[in-house]
OpenMM code with the backbone's topology and positions (N, CA, C; nanometers):
from openmm import Vec3, app, unit

residues = "MET ILE LYS LEU LYS THR LYS SER ASP LEU LEU LYS ASP ILE ILE ILE GLU ASN CYS ILE LYS LYS GLY ASP TYR THR LEU SER SER GLY ILE LYS SER ASP ILE TYR ILE ASP LEU LYS PRO LEU LEU PHE ILE SER GLU SER LEU TYR ARG ILE LYS ASP VAL VAL ILE GLN GLN ALA LEU TRP ASP ILE ASN CYS VAL GLY GLY LYS GLY ILE GLY ALA LEU PRO ILE ILE ILE SER LEU ILE GLN SER GLY ILE PHE CYS SER ARG GLY PHE ILE LEU ARG ASP TYR VAL LYS SER HIS GLY THR GLN GLN VAL ILE GLU GLY ASN LEU TYR GLU HIS ASP ASN VAL LEU ILE VAL ASP ASP VAL VAL THR THR GLY GLU SER VAL MET GLU VAL VAL LYS THR VAL LYS TYR TYR ASN GLY ARG VAL ARG GLN ILE ILE SER ILE VAL ASP ARG GLU GLN GLY ALA GLU LYS ARG PHE LYS GLU GLU GLY LEU LEU TYR THR PRO LEU PHE LYS ILE SER GLU PHE ASN ILE".split()
positions = [
    Vec3(0.0637, -1.9544, 2.8059),
    Vec3(0.0731, -1.8482, 2.6911),
    Vec3(-0.0534, -1.8711, 2.6105),
    Vec3(-0.0954, -1.7708, 2.5428),
    Vec3(-0.1972, -1.7629, 2.4514),
    Vec3(-0.1249, -1.7478, 2.2988),
    Vec3(-0.1690, -1.8343, 2.2200),
    Vec3(-0.1099, -1.8230, 2.0838),
    Vec3(-0.2136, -1.7821, 2.0021),
    Vec3(-0.1775, -1.6588, 1.9495),
    Vec3(-0.2660, -1.6052, 1.8715),
    Vec3(-0.2537, -1.6457, 1.7247),
    Vec3(-0.3250, -1.6624, 1.6449),
    Vec3(-0.3344, -1.7062, 1.4916),
    Vec3(-0.2906, -1.6183, 1.4040),
    Vec3(-0.2053, -1.6567, 1.2983),
    Vec3(-0.1384, -1.5457, 1.2268),
    Vec3(-0.2654, -1.5589, 1.1043),
    Vec3(-0.2367, -1.4505, 1.0028),
    Vec3(-0.3294, -1.4189, 0.8990),
    Vec3(-0.3431, -1.5558, 0.8241),
    Vec3(-0.2360, -1.6202, 0.8074),
    Vec3(-0.2176, -1.7168, 0.7077),
    Vec3(-0.2841, -1.8257, 0.7940),
    Vec3(-0.2787, -1.8530, 0.9147),
    Vec3(-0.3581, -1.9390, 0.9642),
    Vec3(-0.4964, -1.9357, 0.9515),
    Vec3(-0.5402, -1.8176, 0.9625),
    Vec3(-0.6989, -1.7863, 0.9612),
    Vec3(-0.7393, -1.8149, 0.8212),
    Vec3(-0.6537, -1.7770, 0.7348),
    Vec3(-0.6886, -1.8226, 0.6095),
    Vec3(-0.6882, -1.9451, 0.5680),
    Vec3(-0.6093, -2.0434, 0.6133),
    Vec3(-0.6082, -2.1953, 0.6104),
    Vec3(-0.7259, -2.2464, 0.6707),
    Vec3(-0.7624, -2.2130, 0.7813),
    Vec3(-0.9015, -2.2374, 0.8673),
    Vec3(-1.0185, -2.2317, 0.7527),
    Vec3(-1.0412, -2.1021, 0.6869),
    Vec3(-1.1320, -2.0705, 0.6026),
    Vec3(-1.1447, -2.1709, 0.4927),
    Vec3(-1.0256, -2.1777, 0.4385),
    Vec3(-1.0150, -2.2740, 0.3132),
    Vec3(-1.0605, -2.4092, 0.3515),
    Vec3(-1.0207, -2.4929, 0.4704),
    Vec3(-1.0497, -2.6032, 0.5296),
    Vec3(-1.2122, -2.6129, 0.5338),
    Vec3(-1.2657, -2.5280, 0.6100),
    Vec3(-1.3905, -2.5047, 0.6337),
    Vec3(-1.4962, -2.4930, 0.5269),
    Vec3(-1.4676, -2.4283, 0.4231),
    Vec3(-1.5441, -2.3987, 0.3084),
    Vec3(-1.5132, -2.4331, 0.1675),
    Vec3(-1.3946, -2.4592, 0.1528),
    Vec3(-1.3536, -2.4931, 0.0088),
    Vec3(-1.3306, -2.6173, -0.0466),
    Vec3(-1.3235, -2.7183, 0.0256),
    Vec3(-1.2505, -2.8667, 0.0065),
    Vec3(-1.3803, -2.9533, -0.0137),
    Vec3(-1.3945, -2.9948, -0.1311),
    Vec3(-1.5179, -3.0762, -0.1657),
    Vec3(-1.4605, -3.2132, -0.1963),
    Vec3(-1.5268, -3.3261, -0.1634),
    Vec3(-1.4987, -3.4541, -0.2126),
    Vec3(-1.5983, -3.5113, -0.3156),
    Vec3(-1.5345, -3.5886, -0.4061),
    Vec3(-1.6458, -3.6480, -0.5181),
    Vec3(-1.5752, -3.6984, -0.6245),
    Vec3(-1.6081, -3.6942, -0.7492),
    Vec3(-1.5317, -3.7314, -0.8655),
    Vec3(-1.5226, -3.6068, -0.9416),
    Vec3(-1.3986, -3.5422, -0.9783),
    Vec3(-1.3754, -3.4199, -1.0589),
    Vec3(-1.3081, -3.4416, -1.1716),
    Vec3(-1.2991, -3.3847, -1.2673),
    Vec3(-1.1987, -3.3346, -1.3664),
    Vec3(-1.1471, -3.1940, -1.3611),
    Vec3(-1.0212, -3.1882, -1.3304),
    Vec3(-0.9678, -3.0470, -1.3247),
    Vec3(-0.9437, -2.9824, -1.4501),
    Vec3(-0.9171, -2.8771, -1.4509),
    Vec3(-0.8708, -2.7906, -1.5761),
    Vec3(-0.7626, -2.8534, -1.6420),
    Vec3(-0.6743, -2.9167, -1.5684),
    Vec3(-0.5351, -2.9925, -1.6427),
    Vec3(-0.5849, -3.1110, -1.7041),
    Vec3(-0.7053, -3.1475, -1.6896),
    Vec3(-0.7380, -3.2849, -1.7406),
    Vec3(-0.7287, -3.3906, -1.6207),
    Vec3(-0.6745, -3.3819, -1.5366),
    Vec3(-0.6619, -3.4791, -1.4074),
    Vec3(-0.7749, -3.5076, -1.3479),
    Vec3(-0.7746, -3.6318, -1.3082),
    Vec3(-0.9116, -3.6794, -1.2339),
    Vec3(-0.8755, -3.6639, -1.0980),
    Vec3(-0.9788, -3.6160, -1.0071),
    Vec3(-0.9440, -3.6245, -0.8596),
    Vec3(-1.0450, -3.6456, -0.7807),
    Vec3(-1.0404, -3.6865, -0.6528),
    Vec3(-1.1432, -3.7029, -0.5587),
    Vec3(-1.1738, -3.5732, -0.4736),
    Vec3(-1.0762, -3.4834, -0.4759),
    Vec3(-1.0544, -3.3765, -0.4018),
    Vec3(-1.0950, -3.2395, -0.5008),
    Vec3(-1.1566, -3.1426, -0.4813),
    Vec3(-1.1741, -3.0343, -0.5576),
    Vec3(-1.1618, -2.9068, -0.4639),
    Vec3(-1.0851, -2.8162, -0.4815),
    Vec3(-1.0577, -2.7004, -0.4080),
    Vec3(-1.1111, -2.5857, -0.4670),
    Vec3(-1.2278, -2.5438, -0.4166),
    Vec3(-1.3122, -2.4390, -0.4694),
    Vec3(-1.2810, -2.2989, -0.4210),
    Vec3(-1.2041, -2.2265, -0.4439),
    Vec3(-1.1873, -2.0979, -0.3681),
    Vec3(-1.2553, -1.9817, -0.4408),
    Vec3(-1.3228, -1.9815, -0.5310),
    Vec3(-1.4135, -1.9057, -0.5901),
    Vec3(-1.5045, -1.8231, -0.5137),
    Vec3(-1.5848, -1.8926, -0.4270),
    Vec3(-1.6631, -1.8259, -0.3410),
    Vec3(-1.6064, -1.7187, -0.2364),
    Vec3(-1.4609, -1.7734, -0.2057),
    Vec3(-1.4323, -1.6899, -0.1130),
    Vec3(-1.3501, -1.5663, -0.1698),
    Vec3(-1.3328, -1.5684, -0.3114),
    Vec3(-1.2732, -1.4481, -0.3868),
    Vec3(-1.3522, -1.3466, -0.3927),
    Vec3(-1.4916, -1.3682, -0.3668),
    Vec3(-1.5976, -1.2637, -0.3656),
    Vec3(-1.6765, -1.2611, -0.2317),
    Vec3(-1.6097, -1.2740, -0.1504),
    Vec3(-1.6558, -1.2368, -0.0142),
    Vec3(-1.5571, -1.1139, 0.0448),
    Vec3(-1.5756, -0.9958, 0.0840),
    Vec3(-1.4759, -0.9083, 0.1263),
    Vec3(-1.3850, -0.9622, 0.2157),
    Vec3(-1.4429, -1.0029, 0.3398),
    Vec3(-1.3369, -1.0577, 0.4370),
    Vec3(-1.2370, -1.1418, 0.3981),
    Vec3(-1.2725, -1.2452, 0.3346),
    Vec3(-1.1801, -1.3569, 0.2845),
    Vec3(-1.0863, -1.2927, 0.1897),
    Vec3(-1.1069, -1.2524, 0.0855),
    Vec3(-1.0270, -1.1490, -0.0019),
    Vec3(-0.9647, -1.0652, 0.0746),
    Vec3(-0.9788, -1.0036, 0.1608),
    Vec3(-0.8918, -0.9149, 0.2211),
    Vec3(-0.7829, -0.9774, 0.2998),
    Vec3(-0.8291, -1.0875, 0.3549),
    Vec3(-0.7345, -1.2032, 0.4208),
    Vec3(-0.6023, -1.2423, 0.2912),
    Vec3(-0.6661, -1.3277, 0.1779),
    Vec3(-0.6051, -1.3513, 0.0872),
    Vec3(-0.5002, -1.2281, 0.0527),
    Vec3(-0.5328, -1.1305, 0.0232),
    Vec3(-0.4577, -0.9862, -0.0195),
    Vec3(-0.3312, -0.9857, 0.0890),
    Vec3(-0.3812, -0.9714, 0.2267),
    Vec3(-0.2846, -0.9673, 0.3044),
    Vec3(-0.1632, -1.0805, 0.3189),
    Vec3(-0.2104, -1.1870, 0.3023),
    Vec3(-0.1040, -1.3056, 0.2993),
    Vec3(-0.0331, -1.2931, 0.1741),
    Vec3(-0.0935, -1.2742, 0.0558),
    Vec3(0.0104, -1.2334, -0.0788),
    Vec3(0.1046, -1.1492, -0.0571),
    Vec3(0.0656, -1.0221, -0.0138),
    Vec3(0.1331, -0.9228, 0.0169),
    Vec3(0.2803, -0.9261, 0.1182),
    Vec3(0.2415, -0.9990, 0.2322),
    Vec3(0.3288, -1.0695, 0.3125),
    Vec3(0.4516, -1.1425, 0.2370),
    Vec3(0.4073, -1.2247, 0.1476),
    Vec3(0.4935, -1.3265, 0.0756),
    Vec3(0.5621, -1.2603, -0.0748),
    Vec3(0.5164, -1.1479, -0.1014),
    Vec3(0.5581, -1.1097, -0.2387),
    Vec3(0.6914, -1.0112, -0.2504),
    Vec3(0.7702, -1.0379, -0.3403),
    Vec3(0.8808, -0.9397, -0.3527),
    Vec3(0.8424, -0.7855, -0.3809),
    Vec3(0.9185, -0.7228, -0.3335),
    Vec3(0.8715, -0.5881, -0.3379),
    Vec3(0.9262, -0.4830, -0.4445),
    Vec3(0.9881, -0.5465, -0.5495),
    Vec3(1.0187, -0.4788, -0.6831),
    Vec3(0.9038, -0.4871, -0.7625),
    Vec3(0.7795, -0.5507, -0.7675),
    Vec3(0.6732, -0.5875, -0.8317),
    Vec3(0.6190, -0.4539, -0.9000),
    Vec3(0.5694, -0.4308, -0.9954),
    Vec3(0.5074, -0.3196, -1.0570),
    Vec3(0.3783, -0.3254, -1.1462),
    Vec3(0.3716, -0.4773, -1.1153),
    Vec3(0.2464, -0.5010, -1.2004),
    Vec3(0.2146, -0.6377, -1.1781),
    Vec3(0.0844, -0.6585, -1.1464),
    Vec3(0.0216, -0.8085, -1.1091),
    Vec3(-0.0709, -0.8551, -1.2207),
    Vec3(-0.0582, -0.9784, -1.2323),
    Vec3(-0.1594, -1.0382, -1.3614),
    Vec3(-0.1660, -1.1814, -1.3417),
    Vec3(-0.2592, -1.2350, -1.4099),
    Vec3(-0.2896, -1.3620, -1.4261),
    Vec3(-0.3790, -1.4110, -1.5226),
    Vec3(-0.4610, -1.5244, -1.5028),
    Vec3(-0.5543, -1.5484, -1.6142),
    Vec3(-0.6813, -1.6164, -1.5371),
    Vec3(-0.7861, -1.5845, -1.5844),
    Vec3(-0.9175, -1.6475, -1.5450),
    Vec3(-0.9685, -1.5873, -1.4219),
    Vec3(-1.1136, -1.6422, -1.3680),
    Vec3(-1.1707, -1.5745, -1.2840),
    Vec3(-1.1137, -1.6123, -1.1613),
    Vec3(-1.0277, -1.6951, -1.1211),
    Vec3(-0.9427, -1.7193, -0.9959),
    Vec3(-0.8444, -1.6374, -0.9590),
    Vec3(-0.7902, -1.5561, -1.0893),
    Vec3(-0.6955, -1.4461, -1.0419),
    Vec3(-0.7443, -1.3012, -1.0428),
    Vec3(-0.8589, -1.2941, -1.0944),
    Vec3(-0.8894, -1.1457, -1.1195),
    Vec3(-0.9239, -1.0661, -0.9894),
    Vec3(-1.0108, -1.1389, -0.8919),
    Vec3(-1.0233, -1.0690, -0.7657),
    Vec3(-0.8826, -1.0492, -0.6899),
    Vec3(-0.8064, -1.1389, -0.7108),
    Vec3(-0.6654, -1.1238, -0.6107),
    Vec3(-0.5931, -1.0182, -0.7076),
    Vec3(-0.5893, -0.9824, -0.8258),
    Vec3(-0.5407, -0.9029, -0.8956),
    Vec3(-0.5959, -0.7514, -0.8616),
    Vec3(-0.7200, -0.7605, -0.8785),
    Vec3(-0.7664, -0.6282, -0.8280),
    Vec3(-0.7600, -0.5893, -0.7068),
    Vec3(-0.7550, -0.6795, -0.5970),
    Vec3(-0.7480, -0.6372, -0.4413),
    Vec3(-0.6026, -0.5792, -0.4186),
    Vec3(-0.4998, -0.6596, -0.4846),
    Vec3(-0.3671, -0.5929, -0.4779),
    Vec3(-0.3393, -0.4625, -0.5420),
    Vec3(-0.3940, -0.4333, -0.6617),
    Vec3(-0.3934, -0.3078, -0.7141),
    Vec3(-0.4558, -0.2070, -0.6258),
    Vec3(-0.5545, -0.2208, -0.5658),
    Vec3(-0.6285, -0.1451, -0.4862),
    Vec3(-0.5539, -0.1065, -0.3393),
    Vec3(-0.4902, -0.2173, -0.3145),
    Vec3(-0.4260, -0.1816, -0.1881),
    Vec3(-0.2972, -0.0977, -0.2006),
    Vec3(-0.2515, -0.0632, -0.3190),
    Vec3(-0.1437, 0.0070, -0.3616),
    Vec3(-0.0227, 0.0333, -0.2956),
    Vec3(-0.0046, -0.1095, -0.2349),
    Vec3(0.1184, -0.1091, -0.1557),
    Vec3(0.2468, -0.1367, -0.2362),
    Vec3(0.2386, -0.2229, -0.3372),
    Vec3(0.3698, -0.2385, -0.4235),
    Vec3(0.3251, -0.2443, -0.5678),
    Vec3(0.2030, -0.2414, -0.6033),
    Vec3(0.1920, -0.2188, -0.7546),
    Vec3(0.0559, -0.1554, -0.7647),
    Vec3(0.0502, -0.0839, -0.8726),
    Vec3(-0.0445, 0.0081, -0.8794),
    Vec3(-0.1393, -0.0365, -1.0207),
    Vec3(-0.1002, -0.1404, -1.0882),
    Vec3(-0.1721, -0.1543, -1.2152),
    Vec3(-0.1466, -0.3114, -1.2541),
    Vec3(-0.2492, -0.3882, -1.3338),
    Vec3(-0.2208, -0.5197, -1.3563),
    Vec3(-0.2997, -0.5425, -1.4801),
    Vec3(-0.3024, -0.6741, -1.5156),
    Vec3(-0.3992, -0.7445, -1.6230),
    Vec3(-0.4189, -0.8738, -1.6056),
    Vec3(-0.5022, -0.9215, -1.7162),
    Vec3(-0.5730, -1.0449, -1.7128),
    Vec3(-0.5545, -1.0966, -1.8340),
    Vec3(-0.4738, -1.2053, -1.8565),
    Vec3(-0.5000, -1.2893, -1.9819),
    Vec3(-0.6254, -1.3544, -2.0184),
    Vec3(-0.6954, -1.3179, -2.1154),
    Vec3(-0.8010, -1.3791, -2.1762),
    Vec3(-0.7766, -1.5369, -2.2264),
    Vec3(-0.8947, -1.5978, -2.1938),
    Vec3(-0.8888, -1.7363, -2.2269),
    Vec3(-0.8974, -1.7624, -2.3784),
    Vec3(-0.9556, -1.6748, -2.4529),
    Vec3(-0.9579, -1.6530, -2.5863),
    Vec3(-0.9773, -1.5145, -2.6391),
    Vec3(-0.9229, -1.4971, -2.7711),
    Vec3(-0.9563, -1.3438, -2.8148),
    Vec3(-1.0787, -1.3122, -2.8530),
    Vec3(-1.1628, -1.2402, -2.8195),
    Vec3(-1.2939, -1.1850, -2.8768),
    Vec3(-1.2956, -1.1608, -3.0167),
    Vec3(-1.4087, -1.1928, -3.1081),
    Vec3(-1.3816, -1.1797, -3.2411),
    Vec3(-1.4469, -1.0226, -3.2509),
    Vec3(-1.4780, -0.9483, -3.1281),
    Vec3(-1.5245, -0.8021, -3.1567),
    Vec3(-1.4202, -0.6976, -3.0710),
    Vec3(-1.4750, -0.5789, -3.0576),
    Vec3(-1.3941, -0.4870, -2.9727),
    Vec3(-1.2706, -0.4752, -3.0137),
    Vec3(-1.1528, -0.4468, -2.9373),
    Vec3(-1.0033, -0.4487, -2.9338),
    Vec3(-0.9438, -0.5713, -2.9964),
    Vec3(-1.0021, -0.6720, -2.9719),
    Vec3(-0.9456, -0.8145, -2.9824),
    Vec3(-0.8163, -0.8492, -2.9264),
    Vec3(-0.7997, -0.8029, -2.7874),
    Vec3(-0.6733, -0.7974, -2.7228),
    Vec3(-0.6650, -0.9359, -2.6467),
    Vec3(-0.5364, -0.9892, -2.6367),
    Vec3(-0.4995, -1.1194, -2.5727),
    Vec3(-0.4826, -1.0608, -2.4140),
    Vec3(-0.4792, -0.9676, -2.3844),
    Vec3(-0.4736, -0.9220, -2.2494),
    Vec3(-0.5786, -0.8037, -2.2249),
    Vec3(-0.6218, -0.7776, -2.1162),
    Vec3(-0.6796, -0.6583, -2.0668),
    Vec3(-0.6329, -0.6042, -1.9533),
    Vec3(-0.5995, -0.4873, -1.9506),
    Vec3(-0.5288, -0.4116, -1.8491),
    Vec3(-0.3953, -0.3542, -1.8804),
    Vec3(-0.3014, -0.3708, -1.8025),
    Vec3(-0.1936, -0.2714, -1.8204),
    Vec3(-0.0750, -0.3535, -1.8238),
    Vec3(-0.0048, -0.4075, -1.9085),
    Vec3(0.1118, -0.4721, -1.9183),
    Vec3(0.2038, -0.4130, -2.0085),
    Vec3(0.3321, -0.3669, -1.9627),
    Vec3(0.4402, -0.3099, -2.0219),
    Vec3(0.5569, -0.3421, -2.0378),
    Vec3(0.6271, -0.3033, -2.1475),
    Vec3(0.7756, -0.3757, -2.1619),
    Vec3(0.8538, -0.3252, -2.0247),
    Vec3(0.9221, -0.4302, -1.9733),
    Vec3(1.0146, -0.4029, -1.8806),
    Vec3(0.9444, -0.4138, -1.7242),
    Vec3(0.8174, -0.4400, -1.7242),
    Vec3(0.7380, -0.4640, -1.6158),
    Vec3(0.8088, -0.5812, -1.5088),
    Vec3(0.8207, -0.5495, -1.3884),
    Vec3(0.8329, -0.6650, -1.2993),
    Vec3(0.7126, -0.7283, -1.2606),
    Vec3(0.6800, -0.8456, -1.2908),
    Vec3(0.5318, -0.9020, -1.2789),
    Vec3(0.5332, -1.0195, -1.1740),
    Vec3(0.4359, -0.9895, -1.0906),
    Vec3(0.3676, -1.0970, -1.0093),
    Vec3(0.2479, -1.1519, -1.0675),
    Vec3(0.2570, -1.2851, -1.0773),
    Vec3(0.1641, -1.3798, -1.1306),
    Vec3(0.0789, -1.4363, -1.0461),
    Vec3(-0.0525, -1.4283, -1.0150),
    Vec3(-0.1273, -1.4885, -0.9107),
    Vec3(-0.2324, -1.5698, -0.9475),
    Vec3(-0.2714, -1.6642, -0.9046),
    Vec3(-0.3668, -1.7800, -0.9255),
    Vec3(-0.4243, -1.8216, -0.8160),
    Vec3(-0.5657, -1.8781, -0.7903),
    Vec3(-0.6011, -1.9405, -0.6980),
    Vec3(-0.5622, -2.0649, -0.6549),
    Vec3(-0.5917, -2.1619, -0.7657),
    Vec3(-0.5178, -2.3108, -0.7519),
    Vec3(-0.4646, -2.3503, -0.8407),
    Vec3(-0.3323, -2.3962, -0.8352),
    Vec3(-0.2331, -2.4460, -0.9200),
    Vec3(-0.2150, -2.6008, -0.9398),
    Vec3(-0.2191, -2.6693, -1.0332),
    Vec3(-0.2061, -2.8266, -1.0437),
    Vec3(-0.0818, -2.8435, -1.1127),
    Vec3(-0.0821, -2.8273, -1.2772),
    Vec3(0.0425, -2.8371, -1.3346),
    Vec3(0.1091, -2.7422, -1.3665),
    Vec3(0.0560, -2.6156, -1.3450),
    Vec3(0.1059, -2.4962, -1.3905),
    Vec3(0.0943, -2.4362, -1.5317),
    Vec3(0.0073, -2.5335, -1.5945),
    Vec3(-0.0052, -2.4938, -1.7313),
    Vec3(-0.0734, -2.3299, -1.7658),
    Vec3(-0.1516, -2.3308, -1.7358),
    Vec3(-0.2506, -2.1721, -1.7278),
    Vec3(-0.1368, -2.0543, -1.6905),
    Vec3(-0.0706, -2.0950, -1.5633),
    Vec3(0.0236, -1.9802, -1.5475),
    Vec3(0.1572, -1.9821, -1.6566),
    Vec3(0.1744, -2.0739, -1.6968),
    Vec3(0.2882, -2.0792, -1.8011),
    Vec3(0.2437, -2.0037, -1.9222),
    Vec3(0.1143, -1.9825, -1.9539),
    Vec3(0.0465, -1.9244, -2.0696),
    Vec3(0.0953, -1.7776, -2.0481),
    Vec3(0.0479, -1.7112, -1.9089),
    Vec3(0.0661, -1.5883, -1.8433),
    Vec3(0.2161, -1.5548, -1.8528),
    Vec3(0.3109, -1.6539, -1.8267),
    Vec3(0.4565, -1.6155, -1.8308),
    Vec3(0.5190, -1.6064, -1.9544),
    Vec3(0.4365, -1.6759, -2.0642),
    Vec3(0.4734, -1.6432, -2.2063),
    Vec3(0.4391, -1.5114, -2.2697),
    Vec3(0.3174, -1.4667, -2.2146),
    Vec3(0.2603, -1.3348, -2.2622),
    Vec3(0.3646, -1.2440, -2.2039),
    Vec3(0.3979, -1.2556, -2.0512),
    Vec3(0.4784, -1.1442, -2.0002),
    Vec3(0.5819, -1.1294, -2.0805),
    Vec3(0.6744, -1.2525, -2.1013),
    Vec3(0.7921, -1.2368, -2.1897),
    Vec3(0.7621, -1.1820, -2.3305),
    Vec3(0.6767, -1.2134, -2.3943),
    Vec3(0.6199, -1.1519, -2.5333),
    Vec3(0.6364, -1.0139, -2.5048),
    Vec3(0.5868, -0.9613, -2.4111),
    Vec3(0.5579, -0.8299, -2.3882),
    Vec3(0.6972, -0.7724, -2.3404),
    Vec3(0.7919, -0.8380, -2.3247),
    Vec3(0.9361, -0.7826, -2.2643),
    Vec3(0.9331, -0.7653, -2.1285),
    Vec3(0.8278, -0.8222, -2.0388),
    Vec3(0.8310, -0.8185, -1.9155),
    Vec3(0.9093, -0.9067, -1.8591),
    Vec3(0.9149, -0.8996, -1.6990),
    Vec3(1.0141, -0.9851, -1.6366),
    Vec3(0.9322, -1.0484, -1.5577),
    Vec3(0.8885, -1.1824, -1.5346),
    Vec3(0.8371, -1.2689, -1.4266),
    Vec3(0.9157, -1.2686, -1.2955),
    Vec3(0.8755, -1.1769, -1.2052),
    Vec3(0.9451, -1.1927, -1.0603),
    Vec3(0.9193, -1.3130, -0.9929),
    Vec3(0.7832, -1.3330, -0.9863),
    Vec3(0.7478, -1.4189, -0.9014),
    Vec3(0.6100, -1.4694, -0.9191),
    Vec3(0.5630, -1.6175, -0.8860),
    Vec3(0.4345, -1.6525, -0.9020),
    Vec3(0.3805, -1.6929, -0.7537),
    Vec3(0.2584, -1.6595, -0.7267),
    Vec3(0.2124, -1.6770, -0.5928),
    Vec3(0.0523, -1.7501, -0.6383),
    Vec3(0.0685, -1.8613, -0.5648),
    Vec3(-0.0893, -1.9396, -0.5587),
    Vec3(-0.1287, -1.9309, -0.4519),
    Vec3(-0.2706, -1.9555, -0.4096),
    Vec3(-0.3268, -1.9918, -0.2953),
    Vec3(-0.3008, -2.1258, -0.2676),
    Vec3(-0.3306, -2.1882, -0.3495),
    Vec3(-0.3161, -2.3646, -0.3038),
    Vec3(-0.2549, -2.4043, -0.4367),
    Vec3(-0.1350, -2.5015, -0.3974),
    Vec3(-0.0706, -2.5636, -0.4817),
    Vec3(-0.1056, -2.7255, -0.4540),
    Vec3(-0.1485, -2.7811, -0.5702),
    Vec3(-0.2005, -2.9111, -0.5693),
    Vec3(-0.1093, -3.0242, -0.5631),
    Vec3(0.0216, -2.9801, -0.5667),
    Vec3(0.1471, -3.0604, -0.5682),
    Vec3(0.1413, -3.1764, -0.6823),
    Vec3(0.1079, -3.1160, -0.7952),
    Vec3(0.1099, -3.2104, -0.9025),
    Vec3(0.1878, -3.1666, -1.0223),
    Vec3(0.2910, -3.1286, -0.9932),
    Vec3(0.3927, -3.1007, -1.1053),
    Vec3(0.4212, -2.9546, -1.1255),
    Vec3(0.3475, -2.8652, -1.0634),
    Vec3(0.3800, -2.7076, -1.1070),
    Vec3(0.5104, -2.6792, -1.0439),
    Vec3(0.5214, -2.6925, -0.9025),
    Vec3(0.6485, -2.6478, -0.8371),
    Vec3(0.7735, -2.6893, -0.9200),
    Vec3(0.7938, -2.8300, -0.9707),
    Vec3(0.8905, -2.8690, -1.0618),
    Vec3(0.8938, -2.7809, -1.1615),
    Vec3(0.7795, -2.7541, -1.2382),
    Vec3(0.7701, -2.7131, -1.3625),
    Vec3(0.8350, -2.5545, -1.3513),
    Vec3(0.8075, -2.4898, -1.2626),
    Vec3(0.8274, -2.3478, -1.2742),
    Vec3(0.9858, -2.3388, -1.2147),
    Vec3(1.0360, -2.4440, -1.1293),
    Vec3(1.1926, -2.4309, -1.1031),
    Vec3(1.2652, -2.4714, -1.2268),
    Vec3(1.2022, -2.5583, -1.2991),
    Vec3(1.2908, -2.5916, -1.4242),
    Vec3(1.2908, -2.4792, -1.5238),
    Vec3(1.2104, -2.3766, -1.5014),
    Vec3(1.1980, -2.2621, -1.6035),
    Vec3(1.2572, -2.1469, -1.5292),
    Vec3(1.3199, -2.1512, -1.3988),
    Vec3(1.3847, -2.0601, -1.3473),
    Vec3(1.3097, -1.9590, -1.2613),
    Vec3(1.1779, -1.9716, -1.2406),
    Vec3(1.0746, -1.9101, -1.1918),
    Vec3(1.0513, -1.9280, -1.0501),
    Vec3(1.0736, -1.8015, -0.9813),
    Vec3(1.0446, -1.7879, -0.8258),
    Vec3(0.8823, -1.8369, -0.8029),
    Vec3(0.8517, -1.9420, -0.7418),
    Vec3(0.7133, -1.9850, -0.6869),
    Vec3(0.7030, -1.9851, -0.5502),
    Vec3(0.5862, -1.9157, -0.5270),
    Vec3(0.5537, -1.9378, -0.3652),
    Vec3(0.3929, -1.9555, -0.3598),
    Vec3(0.3881, -2.0788, -0.3094),
    Vec3(0.2259, -2.1166, -0.2789),
    Vec3(0.2129, -2.0836, -0.1556),
    Vec3(0.0820, -2.0076, -0.1128),
    Vec3(0.0576, -2.0027, 0.0256),
    Vec3(0.0560, -2.1013, 0.1029),
    Vec3(-0.0212, -2.2268, 0.0404),
    Vec3(-0.0428, -2.3451, 0.1158),
    Vec3(-0.0180, -2.4498, 0.0031),
    Vec3(0.0166, -2.5725, 0.0486),
    Vec3(0.0257, -2.6972, -0.0336),
    Vec3(-0.1011, -2.7820, 0.0031),
    Vec3(-0.1626, -2.8491, -0.0775),
    Vec3(-0.2672, -2.9497, -0.0390),
    Vec3(-0.2241, -3.0542, 0.0716),
    Vec3(-0.1148, -3.0955, 0.0859),
    Vec3(-0.0625, -3.1624, 0.1847),
    Vec3(-0.0788, -3.1087, 0.3362),
    Vec3(-0.0747, -2.9702, 0.3224),
    Vec3(-0.0943, -2.9156, 0.4720),
    Vec3(-0.2395, -2.9138, 0.5069),
    Vec3(-0.3377, -2.9473, 0.4288),
    Vec3(-0.4719, -2.9601, 0.4661),
    Vec3(-0.5225, -3.0993, 0.5292),
    Vec3(-0.4407, -3.1942, 0.5347),
    Vec3(-0.4633, -3.3222, 0.5982),
    Vec3(-0.5856, -3.3668, 0.5548),
    Vec3(-0.5992, -3.3764, 0.4195),
    Vec3(-0.7383, -3.4416, 0.3569),
    Vec3(-0.6893, -3.5739, 0.2666),
] * unit.nanometer
topology = app.Topology()
chain = topology.addChain("A")
for resn in residues:
    res = topology.addResidue(resn, chain)
    for name in ("N", "CA", "C"):
        topology.addAtom(name, app.Element.getBySymbol(name[0]), res)
């Protein structure tokens, strides 16, 4: 019997072959690691971004009307989900800092009161960046329905989100890569 790979299996293979680096790294959380998962190059190739979008859609709740996140790792995913038009037609990105010119917004895009929000990120370690987005959504009286990351480094984020009562769906955990 022929076993065909799922979209998730194909995405996992792409990550293993192209995104895992070994060396001495300091993560955005400040944690030191000998493994770095760099998904940014994949997020800017149409074929791999298409696969990421499809796998996220398979895992996402269907009452979402807005998708958001923080930083360059979230932005391509947000845009691809909005363009799909399948369950959300708008989104937002949380800025790392407020610019001193222009509109001086904390967020760019469209986040409204009572939105059901999906938060996305490429790689999650402790969940600190995602929690900044959660706080912003709550400030705007939105509701975080789900958090999806492509890879969870399994260094505290899942526990943190559970303690906050947040539904968290990592597409992959670092332990699945057998590194």
